[in-house]
RODO-2510 file (C-alpha; in nm, 4 decimals, decimal comma):
residues 611
     n   res          X          Y          Z
     1     m     2,7209     2,0378     0,3469
     2     k     2,7093     2,2723     0,6400
     3     q     2,7459     2,6377     0,5488
     4     r     3,1010     2,7536     0,6042
     5     f     3,1542     3,0717     0,7964
     6     d     3,4869     3,2139     0,6847
     7     i     3,7064     3,3178     0,9757
     8     p     3,8323     3,6728     0,9150
     9     p     4,1948     3,7581     0,9842
    10     a     4,3023     3,8248     1,3412
    11     m     4,1569     4,1489     1,4791
    12     t     4,2836     4,3108     1,7955
    13     l     4,0821     4,5503     2,0058
    14     k     4,3222     4,8348     1,9388
    15     d     4,3056     4,7877     1,5603
    16     t     3,9269     4,7759     1,5780
    17     l     3,9003     5,0948     1,7839
    18     e     4,1398     5,2830     1,5586
    19     a     3,9085     5,2135     1,2644
    20     l     3,6237     5,4030     1,4374
    21     t     3,5604     5,7753     1,4377
    22     a     3,6270     5,9884     1,7435
    23     d     3,2539     6,0402     1,7961
    24     a     3,1930     5,6639     1,7894
    25     l     3,4722     5,6167     2,0417
    26     r     3,3280     5,8816     2,2740
    27     t     2,9898     5,7061     2,2634
    28     r     3,1495     5,3775     2,3659
    29     l     3,3681     5,5348     2,6326
    30     a     3,0515     5,6662     2,7980
    31     q     2,9505     5,3041     2,8668
    32     l     3,2695     5,2309     3,0644
    33     p     3,3634     5,2918     3,4302
    34     v     3,6522     5,5336     3,3651
    35     g     3,7141     5,8636     3,5404
    36     r     3,8949     6,0785     3,2856
    37     r     3,7186     6,1486     2,9542
    38     p     3,9861     6,2303     2,6930
    39     q     3,8933     6,3939     2,3622
    40     r     4,1777     6,3050     2,1288
    41     k     4,1309     5,9849     1,9266
    42     a     4,4560     5,8185     2,0354
    43     e     4,3712     5,8815     2,3985
    44     l     4,0167     5,7509     2,3481
    45     v     4,1525     5,4270     2,1992
    46     a     4,3945     5,3854     2,4865
    47     a     4,1275     5,4510     2,7496
    48     i     3,8747     5,2066     2,6046
    49     s     4,1236     4,9275     2,5369
    50     g     4,2891     4,9786     2,8748
    51     c     3,9580     4,9408     3,0541
    52     l     3,8313     4,6392     2,8538
    53     l     4,1564     4,4486     2,8831
    54     s     4,1788     4,5032     3,2574
    55     d     4,0094     4,3525     3,5611
    56     a     3,7246     4,5987     3,5025
    57     l     3,5965     4,3614     3,2321
    58     a     3,4453     4,1330     3,4963
    59     h     3,2365     4,4237     3,6281
    60     i     3,1182     4,5018     3,2749
    61     v     3,0175     4,1393     3,2108
    62     a     2,8311     4,1273     3,5421
    63     g     2,6205     4,4186     3,4260
    64     l     2,5000     4,2409     3,1116
    65     s     2,1418     4,1172     3,0975
    66     e     2,0939     3,7439     3,0527
    67     p     2,0198     3,7684     2,6766
    68     e     2,3257     3,9929     2,6306
    69     r     2,5443     3,7536     2,8280
    70     n     2,4220     3,4647     2,6154
    71     a     2,4975     3,6585     2,2995
    72     v     2,8589     3,7220     2,3974
    73     a     2,9056     3,3680     2,5294
    74     e     2,7818     3,2107     2,2061
    75     a     3,0091     3,4347     1,9999
    76     v     3,3143     3,3640     2,2161
    77     h     3,2689     2,9894     2,2741
    78     h     3,0875     2,8622     1,9643
    79     w     3,1057     3,1063     1,6756
    80     d     3,4746     3,2037     1,6467
    81     g     3,4140     3,5402     1,8033
    82     r     3,1338     3,6421     1,5689
    83     f     2,7735     3,6969     1,6711
    84     r     2,5249     3,5240     1,4398
    85     p     2,1812     3,6823     1,4843
    86     v     1,9835     3,4201     1,2889
    87     a     2,1424     3,1327     1,4825
    88     f     2,0949     3,3102     1,8165
    89     e     1,7279     3,3796     1,7513
    90     a     1,6783     3,0157     1,6475
    91     k     1,8232     2,8941     1,9770
    92     y     1,6863     3,1517     2,2214
    93     g     1,3693     3,2674     2,0478
    94     a     1,4528     3,6400     2,0422
    95     l     1,7443     3,8770     2,0018
    96     p     1,8699     4,1098     2,2760
    97     g     1,7131     4,4530     2,2424
    98     f     2,0479     4,5963     2,1329
    99     f     2,0139     4,4175     1,7960
   100     t     1,6532     4,5230     1,7301
   101     r     1,6982     4,8983     1,7594
   102     d     1,5334     5,0870     1,4755
   103     p     1,7484     5,3816     1,3621
   104     y     1,4585     5,5128     1,1544
   105     r     1,2040     5,5165     1,4366
   106     f     1,0151     5,8421     1,4650
   107     p     0,9943     6,0248     1,6884
   108     r     1,3502     5,9439     1,7929
   109     q     1,3850     5,8282     2,1512
   110     p     1,7052     5,7758     2,3435
   111     e     1,8172     5,4128     2,3357
   112     p     1,9040     5,2473     2,6685
   113     p     2,2785     5,1978     2,7044
   114     s     2,4199     4,8501     2,6449
   115     a     2,7678     4,7183     2,7188
   116     l     2,7377     4,5142     2,3975
   117     e     2,8386     4,8344     2,2217
   118     v     3,1900     4,8015     2,3649
   119     l     3,2137     4,4219     2,3342
   120     l     3,0832     4,3658     1,9806
   121     y     3,2051     4,5526     1,6740
   122     d     3,0170     4,4811     1,3558
   123     n     2,8911     4,1687     1,5342
   124     r     3,2423     4,0503     1,6170
   125     v     3,4449     4,0332     1,9380
   126     p     3,8115     4,1313     1,8880
   127     d     4,0412     3,8339     1,9392
   128     d     4,2307     3,9584     2,2443
   129     l     3,9078     4,0713     2,4076
   130     a     3,7520     3,7289     2,3376
   131     e     4,0392     3,5598     2,5183
   132     r     3,9695     3,7633     2,8316
   133     l     3,5910     3,7134     2,8060
   134     a     3,6030     3,3332     2,7722
   135     p     3,6796     3,2536     3,1389
   136     l     3,4221     3,5087     3,2562
   137     l     3,1317     3,3418     3,0687
   138     p     3,0225     2,9780     3,1058
   139     v     3,0004     2,7712     2,7904
   140     p     2,6350     2,7813     2,6727
   141     p     2,4612     2,4412     2,6726
   142     p     2,3462     2,2906     2,3437
   143     m     1,9992     2,3712     2,2194
   144     d     1,7351     2,1439     2,3677
   145     i     1,5445     1,9686     2,0895
   146     p     1,2516     1,7456     2,1956
   147     l     1,2312     1,4115     2,0150
   148     l     0,8960     1,2359     2,0331
   149     e     0,7655     0,8824     2,0349
   150     d     0,4441     0,7856     1,8553
   151     e     0,2257     0,8325     2,1611
   152     q     0,3689     1,1798     2,2240
   153     l     0,2459     1,3280     1,8986
   154     p    -0,0489     1,5608     1,9566
   155     a    -0,3852     1,4532     1,8244
   156     a    -0,4598     1,8045     1,6965
   157     i    -0,2913     2,1433     1,6599
   158     a    -0,4535     2,4804     1,7172
   159     v    -0,3997     2,7193     1,4282
   160     d    -0,4188     3,0231     1,6577
   161     e    -0,4816     3,0982     2,0244
   162     d    -0,8518     3,1625     1,9704
   163     d    -0,9077     2,8422     1,7742
   164     d    -1,1685     2,6360     1,9579
   165     e    -1,1501     2,3584     1,6949
   166     p    -0,7864     2,2506     1,6595
   167     e    -0,6794     2,1023     1,3289
   168     p    -0,6502     1,7184     1,3420
   169     l    -0,2953     1,5907     1,2971
   170     k    -0,2719     1,3125     1,0385
   171     r     0,0157     1,0672     1,0737
   172     r     0,1424     0,8571     0,7824
   173     d     0,4102     0,5880     0,8089
   174     t     0,5470     0,6036     0,4577
   175     e     0,7832     0,3038     0,4529
   176     p     0,5053     0,0397     0,4177
   177     m     0,3141     0,2741     0,1869
   178     v     0,5884     0,2894    -0,0777
   179     r     0,6000    -0,0912    -0,0994
   180     q     0,2486    -0,0771    -0,2382
   181     d     0,2680     0,2581    -0,4172
   182     l     0,5746     0,1856    -0,6339
   183     p     0,4448    -0,1338    -0,8018
   184     a     0,0965     0,0158    -0,8293
   185     v     0,2173     0,3259    -1,0138
   186     l     0,4507     0,1207    -1,2341
   187     r     0,1611    -0,1032    -1,3359
   188     l    -0,0572     0,1981    -1,4006
   189     v     0,2115     0,3372    -1,6315
   190     a     0,2472    -0,0027    -1,7990
   191     q    -0,1229     0,0112    -1,8867
   192     g    -0,0785     0,3534    -2,0497
   193     r    -0,3098     0,5251    -1,8035
   194     v    -0,0889     0,8153    -1,6878
   195     a    -0,1244     1,1228    -1,9068
   196     v     0,1566     1,3809    -1,8946
   197     g     0,2654     1,6913    -2,0807
   198     a     0,4304     1,5891    -2,4068
   199     k     0,7231     1,8264    -2,3442
   200     t     0,7295     1,8745    -1,9682
   201     g     0,6521     1,5242    -1,8449
   202     v     0,4379     1,6810    -1,5720
   203     v     0,1308     1,4764    -1,4920
   204     s    -0,2059     1,6050    -1,6148
   205     a    -0,4949     1,6740    -1,3785
   206     a    -0,6673     1,3540    -1,4941
   207     g    -0,3444     1,1572    -1,4637
   208     a    -0,2899     1,2831    -1,1091
   209     r    -0,6383     1,1753    -1,0075
   210     r    -0,5786     0,8305    -1,1572
   211     i    -0,2518     0,7914    -0,9660
   212     a    -0,4129     0,9085    -0,6418
   213     e    -0,6693     0,6296    -0,6769
   214     v    -0,3986     0,3606    -0,6590
   215     l    -0,1851     0,5217    -0,3868
   216     h    -0,2126     0,3687    -0,0416
   217     g    -0,4497     0,5992     0,1440
   218     g    -0,4672     0,8376    -0,1519
   219     d    -0,2682     1,1601    -0,1784
   220     w    -0,1774     1,3629     0,1321
   221     y    -0,4835     1,5781     0,0694
   222     a    -0,8018     1,4818    -0,1080
   223     d    -0,8782     1,6223    -0,4494
   224     d    -1,1422     1,8886    -0,4025
   225     g    -1,2074     1,8939    -0,7762
   226     d    -1,1325     2,2662    -0,7997
   227     d    -0,8219     2,3363    -1,0067
   228     d    -0,8994     2,7094    -0,9988
   229     t    -0,8827     2,7697    -0,6253
   230     p    -0,8379     3,1488    -0,5928
   231     r    -0,4921     3,2815    -0,5101
   232     w    -0,6127     3,4481    -0,1944
   233     a    -0,6903     3,1015    -0,0613
   234     g    -0,3350     2,9908    -0,1398
   235     g    -0,4321     2,7852    -0,4450
   236     p    -0,5068     2,4107    -0,4720
   237     v    -0,3307     2,1659    -0,2412
   238     f    -0,3815     1,8582    -0,4644
   239     p    -0,1762     1,6886    -0,6055
   240     i     0,1485     1,6232    -0,4134
   241     r     0,2388     1,2534    -0,4175
   242     a     0,0540     1,2066    -0,7448
   243     h     0,2573     1,4935    -0,8907
   244     a     0,5892     1,3523    -0,7689
   245     w     0,5642     0,9928    -0,8890
   246     p     0,5710     1,0537    -1,2678
   247     l     0,8691     1,2870    -1,2318
   248     l     1,0551     1,0442    -1,0046
   249     l     0,9996     0,7574    -1,2499
   250     q     1,1196     0,9622    -1,5466
   251     t     1,4286     1,0897    -1,3667
   252     g     1,5059     0,7367    -1,2495
   253     g     1,4814     0,5998    -1,6045
   254     l     1,1839     0,3767    -1,5238
   255     a     0,9382     0,5618    -1,7497
   256     k     0,9507     0,7785    -2,0582
   257     i     0,7133     1,0050    -2,2458
   258     d     0,5301     0,8232    -2,5248
   259     g     0,3107     1,0759    -2,6996
   260     s     0,0904     1,2214    -2,4289
   261     k     0,1340     0,9365    -2,1824
   262     l     0,4054     0,7631    -1,9862
   263     a     0,5362     0,4210    -2,0856
   264     l     0,7643     0,1880    -1,8952
   265     t     1,1229     0,1536    -2,0103
   266     p     1,2993    -0,1856    -2,0004
   267     k     1,4485    -0,0722    -1,6691
   268     g     1,0987     0,0081    -1,5437
   269     k     0,9737    -0,3386    -1,6349
   270     k     1,2647    -0,4953    -1,4475
   271     a     1,1892    -0,2760    -1,1446
   272     l     0,8591    -0,4627    -1,0965
   273     a     1,0604    -0,7719    -0,9986
   274     q     1,3326    -0,5953    -0,7954
   275     p     1,3264    -0,5358    -0,4196
   276     v     1,1402    -0,2096    -0,3570
   277     h     1,4110    -0,0632    -0,1331
   278     e     1,6738    -0,1020    -0,4077
   279     v     1,4525     0,0762    -0,6604
   280     v     1,3682     0,3506    -0,4114
   281     a     1,7360     0,4052    -0,3226
   282     d     1,8164     0,4482    -0,6924
   283     l     1,5238     0,6851    -0,7464
   284     y     1,6334     0,8975    -0,4518
   285     a     1,9968     0,9147    -0,5691
   286     r     1,8967     1,0086    -0,9215
   287     w     1,6441     1,2690    -0,8101
   288     q     1,8950     1,4245    -0,5727
   289     k     2,1474     1,4683    -0,8546
   290     k     1,9332     1,5612    -1,1517
   291     g     1,5656     1,5778    -1,0557
   292     a     1,3677     1,8346    -1,2539
   293     p     1,1853     2,0635    -1,2522
   294     d     1,3140     2,2587    -0,9526
   295     e     1,0939     2,1912    -0,6481
   296     l     1,0774     2,5662    -0,5839
   297     r     0,8560     2,5996    -0,8909
   298     r     0,5819     2,4257    -0,6962
   299     v     0,5791     2,7162    -0,4492
   300     d     0,4106     2,9114    -0,7238
   301     l     0,3193     3,2168    -0,5181
   302     i     0,6899     3,3062    -0,5223
   303     k     0,7024     3,4869    -0,8546
   304     g     0,9932     3,5768    -1,0806
   305     q     1,1578     3,2350    -1,0761
   306     t     1,2059     3,2372    -1,4536
   307     a     1,3025     3,6066    -1,4755
   308     k     1,6204     3,7000    -1,6531
   309     g     1,9025     3,7540    -1,4089
   310     v     1,7436     3,5785    -1,1084
   311     r     2,0287     3,3219    -1,1024
   312     l     1,8593     3,0385    -0,9144
   313     s     2,1056     2,8029    -0,7478
   314     a     2,1427     2,4409    -0,8607
   315     p     1,8770     2,2272    -0,6841
   316     v     2,1370     1,9541    -0,6206
   317     d     2,3285     2,1950    -0,3937
   318     r     2,0164     2,2624    -0,1870
   319     r     1,9275     1,8921    -0,1695
   320     l     2,2732     1,8032    -0,0389
   321     v     2,2388     2,0599     0,2412
   322     i     1,9029     1,9103     0,3404
   323     e     2,0530     1,5603     0,3387
   324     d     2,3311     1,6810     0,5680
   325     a     2,0703     1,8344     0,7971
   326     l     1,8839     1,5018     0,8109
   327     h     2,2096     1,3302     0,9034
   328     a     2,2833     1,5705     1,1859
   329     c     1,9389     1,6641     1,3169
   330     c     1,7053     1,3665     1,2672
   331     p     1,7723     1,0562     1,4791
   332     v     1,6286     0,7500     1,3096
   333     g     1,2907     0,6472     1,4495
   334     k     1,2168     0,9688     1,6431
   335     w     0,9609     1,2318     1,5566
   336     l     1,0984     1,5835     1,5192
   337     s     0,8906     1,8948     1,4691
   338     v     0,9591     2,0758     1,1431
   339     d     1,0088     2,4019     1,3346
   340     d     1,2798     2,2355     1,5452
   341     l     1,4463     2,1060     1,2303
   342     f     1,4509     2,4619     1,0953
   343     r     1,5909     2,5931     1,4242
   344     q     1,8764     2,3463     1,4023
   345     m     1,9433     2,4266     1,0385
   346     k     1,9761     2,7948     1,1255
   347     l     2,1844     2,7297     1,4374
   348     e     2,4211     2,4752     1,2861
   349     g     2,4638     2,6512     0,9537
   350     f     2,2752     2,4147     0,7246
   351     r     2,1910     2,6999     0,4917
   352     f     2,1751     2,7320     0,1158
   353     e     2,1401     3,0117    -0,1327
   354     v     1,8247     2,9955    -0,3425
   355     a     1,8888     3,2804    -0,5839
   356     g     2,1798     3,5046    -0,6668
   357     n     1,9502     3,8024    -0,7183
   358     l     1,6665     3,8069    -0,4671
   359     w     1,5310     4,1335    -0,6072
   360     k     1,3902     3,9321    -0,8989
   361     l     1,1774     3,7153    -0,6662
   362     y     0,8579     3,8583    -0,5227
   363     l     0,5102     3,7983    -0,3860
   364     f     0,2283     3,9562    -0,5863
   365     d     0,4138     4,2742    -0,6863
   366     a     0,7661     4,2902    -0,8276
   367     n     0,8350     4,6260    -0,6613
   368     y     0,6563     4,6298    -0,3278
   369     g     0,6728     4,2533    -0,2697
   370     s     1,0355     4,1901    -0,3686
   371     l     1,2269     3,9469    -0,1497
   372     g     1,5385     4,1572    -0,1965
   373     y     1,4302     4,3794     0,0923
   374     d     1,5311     4,0990     0,3307
   375     g     1,8925     4,1046     0,2210
   376     g     1,8846     3,7242     0,1911
   377     d     1,8269     3,6644     0,5629
   378     d     1,4660     3,5478     0,5465
   379     f     1,5038     3,1734     0,5989
   380     e     1,1294     3,1103     0,6316
   381     i     1,0167     3,2331     0,2889
   382     l     1,2739     3,0664     0,0634
   383     e     1,4883     2,8070     0,2410
   384     a     1,2072     2,6752     0,4613
   385     r     0,9519     2,6585     0,1788
   386     y     1,1959     2,4798    -0,0492
   387     t     1,2811     2,2331     0,2277
   388     l     0,9130     2,1653     0,2938
   389     a     0,8490     2,0944    -0,0746
   390     y     1,1492     1,8614    -0,1003
   391     l     1,0596     1,6676     0,2142
   392     f     0,6835     1,6464     0,1724
   393     e     0,6597     1,5941    -0,2026
   394     y     0,9627     1,3752    -0,2751
   395     l     1,1270     1,2172     0,0296
   396     a     0,7952     1,1324     0,1941
   397     t     0,6559     1,0021    -0,1361
   398     l     0,9576     0,7730    -0,1681
   399     g     0,8974     0,6459     0,1852
   400     l     1,2150     0,7914     0,3401
   401     v     1,0499     1,0089     0,6044
   402     d     0,7280     0,9507     0,7932
   403     v     0,5096     1,2596     0,8202
   404     a     0,2482     1,4116     1,0489
   405     y     0,0565     1,7019     0,9007
   406     t    -0,2504     1,9240     0,9031
   407     l    -0,4135     2,1281     0,6334
   408     p    -0,1782     2,4098     0,5268
   409     h    -0,4314     2,6825     0,6004
   410     g    -0,2923     2,9112     0,8694
   411     a    -0,0141     2,6690     0,9582
   412     r     0,2812     2,9033     0,8892
   413     p     0,1714     3,2687     0,9014
   414     d     0,5308     3,3977     0,8786
   415     y     0,4575     3,5725     0,5473
   416     h     0,1696     3,7902     0,6683
   417     d     0,3817     4,1029     0,6951
   418     r     0,4584     4,0795     0,3231
   419     w     0,3036     4,3326     0,0932
   420     g    -0,0294     4,1966    -0,0392
   421     a     0,0067     3,8569     0,1283
   422     d    -0,1729     3,9107     0,4580
   423     d    -0,4979     3,7600     0,3247
   424     l    -0,3385     3,4392     0,1947
   425     a    -0,4522     3,1216     0,3703
   426     f    -0,1082     2,9676     0,3090
   427     l     0,2048     3,0412     0,1091
   428     s     0,2675     2,6852    -0,0113
   429     r     0,0670     2,3650    -0,0216
   430     y     0,3389     2,2121     0,1972
   431     d     0,2906     2,4475     0,4941
   432     g     0,0883     2,1856     0,6814
   433     l     0,3857     1,9526     0,7388
   434     r     0,4343     1,9620     1,1171
   435     y     0,6489     1,6617     1,2155
   436     l     0,8789     1,4203     1,0358
   437     r     1,0619     1,1023     1,1264
   438     l     1,3560     0,9511     0,9402
   439     n     1,2706     0,5814     0,9100
   440     p     1,5028     0,2828     0,8429
   441     l     1,4475     0,3042     0,4666
   442     g     1,5380     0,6731     0,4777
   443     a     1,8480     0,6012     0,6862
   444     y     1,9565     0,3471     0,4226
   445     c     1,8947     0,5809     0,1289
   446     v     2,0697     0,8874     0,2774
   447     g     2,3718     0,6834     0,3826
   448     l     2,3200     0,6520     0,7578
   449     a     2,2859     0,2729     0,7359
   450     d     2,4846     0,0310     0,5203
   451     e     2,2085    -0,2280     0,5015
   452     y     1,8319    -0,2374     0,5004
   453     a     1,6104    -0,5236     0,6073
   454     p     1,2413    -0,4672     0,5241
   455     a     1,0109    -0,5331     0,8126
   456     p     0,7981    -0,8422     0,7391
   457     v     0,4487    -0,7580     0,6246
   458     a     0,1733    -0,9923     0,7316
   459     r    -0,0737    -1,0026     0,4453
   460     a    -0,3839    -1,2192     0,4432
   461     p    -0,4463    -1,4342     0,1315
   462     l    -0,6263    -1,2425    -0,1401
   463     f    -0,8340    -1,5135    -0,3048
   464     r    -0,9276    -1,8789    -0,3250
   465     v    -0,8837    -2,0497    -0,6631
   466     g    -1,1560    -2,2873    -0,7805
   467     p    -1,1210    -2,5833    -1,0228
   468     d    -1,2847    -2,3667    -1,2901
   469     l    -1,0038    -2,1111    -1,2355
   470     s    -1,2359    -1,8635    -1,0670
   471     l    -1,0864    -1,6326    -0,8040
   472     d    -1,3047    -1,5691    -0,4988
   473     l    -1,1733    -1,2650    -0,3102
   474     l    -1,1230    -1,3062     0,0620
   475     r    -1,0515    -0,9372     0,1273
   476     p    -1,0495    -0,6105    -0,0683
   477     a    -0,7634    -0,5978    -0,3180
   478     e    -0,4925    -0,3395    -0,2649
   479     p    -0,4318    -0,0988    -0,5570
   480     a    -0,1340    -0,2918    -0,7006
   481     e    -0,3224    -0,6194    -0,6634
   482     q    -0,6287    -0,4695    -0,8328
   483     l    -0,4228    -0,3556    -1,1299
   484     q    -0,2650    -0,7013    -1,1654
   485     l    -0,6029    -0,8705    -1,1490
   486     e    -0,7344    -0,6432    -1,4221
   487     q    -0,4525    -0,7579    -1,6513
   488     i    -0,5054    -1,1342    -1,6179
   489     a    -0,8683    -1,1858    -1,5133
   490     t    -1,2214    -1,0663    -1,5817
   491     q    -1,4357    -0,9377    -1,2994
   492     v    -1,7590    -1,1315    -1,2640
   493     t    -1,8944    -0,9839    -0,9415
   494     a    -1,7566    -0,7559    -0,6720
   495     a    -1,5938    -1,0539    -0,5002
   496     r    -1,5307    -1,2939    -0,7898
   497     w    -1,2942    -1,2875    -1,0873
   498     q    -1,2328    -1,5366    -1,3672
   499     l    -0,8810    -1,6050    -1,4901
   500     d    -0,8431    -1,5145    -1,8588
   501     a    -0,6162    -1,7676    -2,0321
   502     e    -0,5900    -1,5524    -2,3444
   503     a    -0,4853    -1,2484    -2,1422
   504     l    -0,2246    -1,4543    -1,9573
   505     l    -0,0883    -1,5876    -2,2855
   506     a    -0,0857    -1,2415    -2,4460
   507     r     0,1234    -1,1090    -2,1586
   508     g     0,3405    -1,4237    -2,1587
   509     s     0,5724    -1,3068    -2,4357
   510     d     0,7737    -1,1238    -2,1684
   511     a     0,9490    -1,3791    -1,9460
   512     d     0,9638    -1,1391    -1,6499
   513     e     0,5923    -1,0612    -1,6761
   514     r     0,5139    -1,4302    -1,7024
   515     a     0,7139    -1,4954    -1,3852
   516     r     0,5400    -1,2077    -1,2036
   517     n     0,1964    -1,3381    -1,2943
   518     r     0,2856    -1,6876    -1,1736
   519     a     0,4315    -1,5520    -0,8473
   520     f     0,1230    -1,3367    -0,7892
   521     l    -0,1190    -1,6233    -0,8409
   522     e     0,0800    -1,8692    -0,6304
   523     t     0,1498    -1,6358    -0,3352
   524     a    -0,1844    -1,4540    -0,3098
   525     l    -0,4033    -1,7630    -0,2940
   526     d    -0,5417    -1,9291     0,0146
   527     g    -0,4500    -2,2920     0,0596
   528     t    -0,3136    -2,5234    -0,2106
   529     a    -0,3461    -2,4330    -0,5763
   530     p    -0,5763    -2,6693    -0,7714
   531     p    -0,3975    -2,8771    -1,0375
   532     e    -0,5885    -2,6868    -1,3052
   533     l    -0,3983    -2,3655    -1,2171
   534     g    -0,0603    -2,5359    -1,2474
   535     e    -0,1620    -2,6923    -1,5786
   536     l    -0,2722    -2,3528    -1,7126
   537     l     0,0488    -2,1770    -1,6111
   538     d     0,2712    -2,4622    -1,7347
   539     g     0,0870    -2,4649    -2,0663
   540     i     0,1361    -2,0914    -2,1055
   541     d     0,5095    -2,1335    -2,0341
   542     q     0,5347    -2,4017    -2,3047
   543     r     0,3414    -2,2042    -2,5641
   544     a     0,5226    -1,8803    -2,4838
   545     t     0,8624    -2,0460    -2,5353
   546     a     0,7723    -2,2670    -2,8339
   547     l     0,8720    -2,0022    -3,0875
   548     t     1,1785    -1,7796    -3,1060
   549     d     1,2002    -1,4548    -3,2939
   550     l     1,5349    -1,4523    -3,4726
   551     g     1,4949    -1,1024    -3,6076
   552     p     1,4142    -0,9512    -3,9496
   553     a     1,5111    -1,1225    -4,2770
   554     r     1,4877    -1,0655    -4,6538
   555     l     1,2908    -1,2954    -4,8817
   556     i     1,4803    -1,3281    -5,2122
   557     q     1,3078    -1,4614    -5,5259
   558     c     1,5345    -1,6316    -5,7809
   559     r     1,4773    -1,6520    -6,1567
   560     d     1,4300    -2,0282    -6,1419
   561     a     1,4619    -2,3255    -5,9081
   562     a     1,8066    -2,4153    -6,0415
   563     l     1,9520    -2,0802    -5,9403
   564     a     1,7912    -2,1058    -5,5971
   565     g     1,9498    -2,4482    -5,5536
   566     l     2,2891    -2,3174    -5,6632
   567     l     2,2891    -2,0304    -5,4153
   568     a     2,1626    -2,2491    -5,1317
   569     d     2,4466    -2,5003    -5,1899
   570     d     2,7473    -2,2943    -5,2986
   571     p     2,9954    -2,2209    -5,0138
   572     a     3,0028    -1,8511    -5,1078
   573     t     2,6356    -1,7999    -5,0182
   574     a     2,5074    -2,1140    -4,8447
   575     a     2,6058    -2,0003    -4,4951
   576     h     2,4059    -1,6821    -4,5312
   577     c     2,0693    -1,8084    -4,6610
   578     s     1,8251    -2,0952    -4,6511
   579     r     1,5623    -2,2304    -4,8943
   580     a     1,2133    -2,0933    -4,8340
   581     g     1,0426    -2,2434    -5,1365
   582     e     1,1166    -2,3667    -5,4892
   583     r     1,2483    -2,0265    -5,6059
   584     l     1,2754    -1,8463    -5,2707
   585     l     1,5683    -1,7847    -5,0343
   586     c     1,5517    -1,6365    -4,6832
   587     v     1,8454    -1,4131    -4,5827
   588     p     1,8655    -1,2816    -4,2244
   589     e     1,9051    -0,9025    -4,2193
   590     k     2,2317    -0,9267    -4,0259
   591     k     2,3786    -1,1574    -4,2964
   592     l     2,2605    -0,9544    -4,5967
   593     a     2,5956    -0,7809    -4,6542
   594     a     2,7845    -1,1150    -4,6506
   595     f     2,5237    -1,2665    -4,8855
   596     r     2,5801    -0,9806    -5,1345
   597     k     2,9582    -1,0395    -5,1265
   598     g     2,9035    -1,4111    -5,1948
   599     l     2,6759    -1,3254    -5,4872
   600     a     2,9447    -1,0997    -5,6329
   601     r     3,2002    -1,3825    -5,6233
   602     l     2,9540    -1,5974    -5,8189
   603     g     2,8917    -1,3219    -6,0720
   604     f     2,5482    -1,2121    -5,9503
   605     v     2,4134    -0,8924    -5,7987
   606     l     2,1088    -0,8333    -5,5788
   607     p     1,9187    -0,5170    -5,6818
   608     e     1,8486    -0,2674    -5,4035
   609     l     1,5041    -0,2877    -5,2491
   610     g     1,2785    -0,0332    -5,4134
   611     p     1,0760     0,2287    -5,2218
***
């Protein structure tokens, strides 16, 4: 959803000049190679337009500096005659001096003349002037964006020029991670071990630590155990992935709040047996449309987000813009620096509004630190920080984008000129994200690929099964494997477990869980399963299916055995009950109404069940 730049109605040079004051026209005429200097407005308009629409224009263009020439060329060839400062600075790194003049500078100094003053009017080139400029200026080349292979990623990144100990760059390939993380977190929820807010669904500190323990490689950053990191340090960086998973599962309908903990829904139980990429694709689609709370809330140093009148935009609108940017700017399988992604977003118009009233948002102080002073043009504080949170906390957690990152401290010092913020170590916990790579799973989920084929994962056998149904581990268990072992076996030593037949039977009431346990035991073992294992699993299948729950029923006691026999045999009631004893009848709950009607036809009535 690229930002649309409305094309204003046609504007000729003459119409533009006539809208200016005589003094403004005289200032512009002074920049032009004309002999006579008229004073009347009509004559000034004629002199300026006559010069600019003549062969003298080539001489004027030749006198432009390279940055000025680029500015006019971009406006004429790429931007429908309008100069876009943010896009230009993203592509070229700096604006021509003409656009950075400070009218409030004191003491006032004369500004150097610039021909841009006669070519651009309110950052727009008049249409007829643009037509004459186009052949005089070559079409600017596209912005050069470096795309990196694995070996081209730097090993470390210096935080500043004087840093003699660069920050190590950590790289995480998230696609194989999510294959282990998703079942591990689902099993953790199934065991009732994820505590969340009863109303918010946000994971508790203890719940986040428990989730981090089962995530492949832990969270992006280790838990330092200090939930009260001072604001001047930027606040705590943990949790990120552990924070995202409970919210993703709830939004995707895989988990629900049960008291103060999460519990799996029927859909969540089925997800344990579904292909991971199908579950992830559904989680991504659901989060994109209705994920809550707003990711911006996690950039908690931006204050005023719940203020009356702030008018925050719908997160789904921002997420769609970011998805479009991934489509256009992130070739699958190539590393792209986050800064280059932001440059492309600004250049190509992948922009989104965060709030309708920026004056309500601020850093530290609502008056001095208000974001309204930027006039909505500060991409780095709002749009960039939101994008970082969305990518690093949700898309990377789901395994859609691979990431390379450092600690956030000092990584993005673009907020230091803000009132009261110059001592902050970082503005958001996501500032350390340096590079990203859209992987095949991400391409499938965002719609760049119609199909997805998981790369085969070579996994060594986990255990050897003995005749006594002991499990001797051959390697350390992965988090999801550990959780499954805990449900069906008892740990004897660090490397030995004992299958628990009672635990297997207790969990055997659910056919899907029974099938998962069998598949786990048969696929994780080394060599051929001993006959004792097959006998155990077959026996559990038989016992788990020997009985069928037909639902609730009423037990009706008759006055005597003769009446019970009558009701059990008479066509009016026989189809709705069965004998349960000499004077007892059993009536299924779903047939109770029909049983009452049959009784009425026979001249009897069944009293209502008392409290």
